[in-house]
N, C-alpha and C positions, 0 to 999 in steps of 0.2 A: 106344385111346381117341382118340389124335391123328388117326388115319386116319378115324375116324367123324366127327370135327368138320370135317376138311377136305373130306370127301365131302358133308357137310351144307352147307358153304359153297358148294361147287361147284354143288350142286343148286339152292340159293337163287339164285345168280347166273344160272344157266341159266333158271330160272323168271322172274326179273325181266327178263332179256333177251327172252324169248319174249313176255311181256306187253307190253313197250314196242314191240316190232316189230309186234305185232298192232294196237296202238292207233294206230300211225302210218298204217295202211291205212284207217282210218275217214275218210270224206269229211266235212268240216265246212263245206262251202260253204253259205251262206245266200242265198236269193234276195233281190232288192231288193223289199221289200213295197210295195204300193200304187204300183207303177211299171208302166208298160205295156211289155210285150215284144211284138215283132212279127217275123214271118218276112220273109225276102226275098220278092220276088214269086214266087208259085207259080201257074202257069197263069192269068194275068190276075187274080189275087186275092191278098189278104193275110190272114194269120191273126194275131189279137191274143190275148194272154194276160195276165191280171193276177191276182196272189196277194195276199191280205190276211193280216195277222197273226192275225186271229181265225178262220182256217181256211176262208175262202171263196175261190173262184176264179171268174173271168169269162173266157169264151172267145168269140171272134167270128171267123167266116169271112165275108169280104165282098169284093166288087169295087166297092163304092161309094166308098171312100176309102182313102188310104194312111197317114193319121195320125189318131190319137185320143188324147185326154187320159184320165187315170185317172178323172176325174169323169164324162166322157162314157161310158166303158166300163161304169162301175158304175151308171149311170142306168137306172131302170126304163123310161124313154122312149127307149132307144137307137135303136129303129127310126125314130122321128120325127126324132131328131138326124141320123141318116144320110140321111134323105130331104131334110133342109134342106141338107146338104152336097152331095148329088147326087141327082137325082130318079129315075135309072134304076139298075138293077143288083140284086143279090141280097145278102141278109145273113142269117146264121144265128147268132143269139146263144145261148149256153148259159151257165148259171151253176149253181153247186153248191158242195159242200164237199169239202175234201181232208183226208186224215188222214196222220199220221206213223206209220209202222210199220217197225220194225227200221232206223231211220235213213233211210228213204226215204219220199217223198211219193207218195200215190195218191189219185185221185178216189174219193169215197165211194160213188158210185152204180155205176160200172162197173169200178172198181178199175184204172183206167188209170194207168200210171206217169208221174210228173212228175220228170224227172231234172234236178237242178241241176248243170250243168257248171261254172259259175262264177257269181258274182253278176250278171254281165252276159249270161249265156247259159244257156238252158233248153231241154231236149228234151222234147216232149210230142206224142203221136200221130205219131211218126216225122217230126216237123218240128222244126227248130232255130229258136228264138226269140231275138232279140237285144234288149237294152234300148234303147228309143228315146231 
């Protein structure tokens, strides 16, 4: 009877140890919401990304400017704002929703992964974005 109890205790300890080691592998990094992330210069252009707490994202690829505020990036008039900053160049704004699935973020439309490396660093579409 004593050996059954000690085997039960050992099994319980092993189970608790395996659960705690598995829980340590889960990434709990949260992005900085409503803050603008930007890439380093990529082929004479910059990429911007903004995530909101309500599940929306704003993405912009442009060579018109190197800085944007959160309000500018979320604005429906982003193209006219960019034209005021600089009259020439290209801009490709995209907005949509993201979802959380199995602890990871994905865009809802094309299921592109948004990887949170740290609160100041995000990887999206094979580009690394840094908090401005």
